[in-house]
C-alpha positions in Angstrom: -18.9 -18.8 -9.7 -18.9 -15.7 -11.6 -20.1 -13.5 -8.6 -17.3 -15.2 -6.6 -14.5 -14.3 -9.4 -15.7 -10.8 -9.3 -15.6 -10.7 -5.6 -11.9 -11.9 -6.0 -11.0 -9.4 -8.2 -12.5 -6.6 -6.0 -10.7 -7.8 -3.0 -7.4 -8.0 -4.9 -7.9 -4.4 -6.3 -8.9 -3.0 -2.8 -5.7 -4.6 -1.6 -3.2 -3.3 -4.1 -5.0 0.0 -4.0 -4.5 0.6 -0.3 -0.9 -0.8 -0.7 0.0 1.9 -3.3 -1.4 4.7 -1.3 0.6 3.5 1.7 3.8 2.4 -0.1 4.2 6.0 -1.8 4.6 7.8 1.5 6.9 5.1 3.1 9.1 5.4 0.2 9.2 9.1 0.3 9.8 9.2 4.0 12.6 6.7 3.9 14.4 8.5 1.2 14.0 11.6 2.9 15.6 10.2 5.8 18.6 9.0 3.6 18.5 12.6 2.1 18.7 14.4 5.5 21.3 11.9 6.8 23.5 12.5 3.8 23.8 8.8 3.0 24.9 7.7 -0.3 22.8 6.9 -3.4 23.9 3.2 -3.3 21.7 2.7 -0.2 18.6 3.8 -2.0 17.5 0.5 -3.5 18.2 -1.6 -0.5 16.3 0.9 1.8 13.2 0.7 -0.4 13.4 -3.1 -0.9 14.1 -3.9 2.8 12.4 -1.2 4.8 10.0 0.8 2.9 8.1 -2.1 1.3 7.6 -4.5 4.2 6.8 -1.5 6.1 4.1 -0.7 3.7 2.9 -4.3 3.5 2.5 -4.3 7.3 0.8 -1.0 7.5 -1.6 -1.9 4.6 -2.4 -5.3 6.4 -3.3 -3.4 9.4 -5.5 -1.0 7.6 -7.5 -3.6 5.5 -7.9 -5.9 8.7 -9.4 -3.1 10.8 -10.9 -0.6 8.4 -12.2 -3.1 5.6 -15.8 -2.0 5.8 -15.0 1.6 5.3 -12.3 1.3 2.7 -14.9 -0.9 0.7 -17.8 1.6 1.2 -15.4 4.2 -0.2 -14.2 2.4 -3.1 -17.8 1.4 -3.7 -19.1 4.9 -3.7 -16.8 6.0 -6.4 -16.8 3.0 -8.6 -19.7 2.9 -11.6 -20.6 -0.7 -11.1 
């Protein structure tokens, strides 16, 4: 029971870590496009909510499905436990 709970925490932490590392560049890219096009500031929240975040979720899901073993090996190599 305890081992399963620890594994669940590990999987969730890996998923959120990948999502965070992917979502930040997606948001920066989307906001950069808004800046280059000269679009008003009122579109920042909708672009981040409806374009950058779903894009980051899809990319993160793809990375987790295809590179799960490599991602977990990297995280296990840098964690003390």
